[in-house]
C-alpha positions in Angstrom: 0.0 0.0 0.0 1.4 3.4 -1.0 0.8 6.2 1.5 0.1 9.6 0.0 -0.3 12.8 1.9 -3.9 13.9 2.3 -2.9 17.6 2.2 0.3 18.0 0.2 0.6 21.7 0.9 0.7 20.9 4.7 3.5 18.3 4.8 5.5 19.0 8.0 9.2 19.7 7.9 11.7 19.6 10.7 11.7 23.1 12.1 14.9 25.2 12.8 13.8 25.2 16.4 14.6 22.0 18.2 11.1 20.8 18.8 10.8 17.5 17.1 9.3 14.5 18.8 11.5 11.4 18.9 9.7 8.3 17.5 11.3 6.1 20.1 8.8 7.5 22.6 6.3 5.1 20.9 8.5 2.5 19.5 10.4 1.9 22.8 7.1 2.3 24.8 8.3 5.2 26.9 4.9 6.8 26.4 3.1 4.0 28.1 4.7 5.2 31.4 3.2 8.7 31.1 0.0 9.9 32.7 -2.1 12.1 30.3 -1.0 15.2 32.2 2.7 14.1 32.0 2.3 13.6 28.2 0.9 17.1 27.9 3.8 18.5 30.0 6.4 16.5 28.0 5.0 17.8 24.7 5.1 21.4 26.0 8.7 21.0 27.2 9.8 19.4 23.9 8.2 22.3 22.0 9.7 25.1 24.1 13.1 23.6 24.8 16.3 24.8 23.1 18.9 22.6 21.4 19.9 21.2 24.7 16.3 20.6 25.8 16.4 23.4 28.3 13.6 25.8 29.2 12.9 28.2 32.0 9.1 28.2 32.1 7.8 28.7 35.6 4.9 26.8 37.1 2.4 29.6 36.6 3.3 30.0 32.9 3.2 26.2 32.3 -0.1 25.9 34.1 -1.7 28.7 32.1 -0.4 27.4 28.8 -1.5 23.8 29.2 -4.5 24.3 31.5 -3.2 22.5 34.5 -3.5 23.1 38.2 -0.6 23.1 40.6 -1.2 19.6 41.9 -1.6 18.1 38.5 1.6 19.8 37.3 3.6 18.5 40.2 2.3 15.0 39.6 3.0 15.2 35.9 6.5 16.5 36.5 7.2 13.7 39.1 6.0 11.2 36.6 8.4 12.4 33.9 11.4 12.7 36.4 10.8 9.2 37.8 10.7 7.8 34.3 14.0 9.5 33.3 12.3 11.7 30.7 13.2 15.1 32.2 15.4 16.7 34.8 14.0 19.6 36.8 15.8 22.0 39.1 13.7 25.0 39.7 13.3 27.0 37.5 15.1 24.9 34.9 13.7 22.0 33.0 15.7 19.7 30.8 14.2 17.2 28.4 16.6 14.2 28.5 17.9 12.1 25.7 16.3 8.7 25.3 19.8 7.3 24.9 20.5 6.3 28.5 23.2 3.8 27.5 24.3 1.4 30.2 23.3 3.6 33.1 20.3 2.3 35.1 19.4 5.8 36.2 19.7 9.1 34.2 22.1 11.7 35.6 20.5 14.5 37.6 20.7 18.0 36.2 22.9 19.0 39.1 25.4 16.2 38.2 25.4 17.2 34.6 26.1 20.9 35.4 28.8 19.9 37.9 30.6 17.8 35.3 30.3 20.6 32.7 31.8 23.1 35.2 34.6 20.7 36.1 35.5 20.4 32.4 35.3 24.1 31.8 37.8 24.8 34.7 
């Protein structure tokens, strides 16, 4: 079966911003670990993150943009942190690579920043 675009003038392209969703979320079943609010938060963070997956959106801004209350946001964030999808150190979020390698746990944002500072010194 040949797949043809339904709306040829609307074929999506990889944007210059770094907000493209990795297909391994589905293929490797990461998405099955997300609650619905966590999936919404992840999509938001992937969309607003820079090339390193970093964004500085505060709780109030996130809640307003994705229609979420404080408790739901905290639970969604915890879900993503526990599943190794994001790191969070107020006010900074980092969407993490799906390439964990041989590590059983992803590095914390603090550990990553500490290593970066050590290399820079």
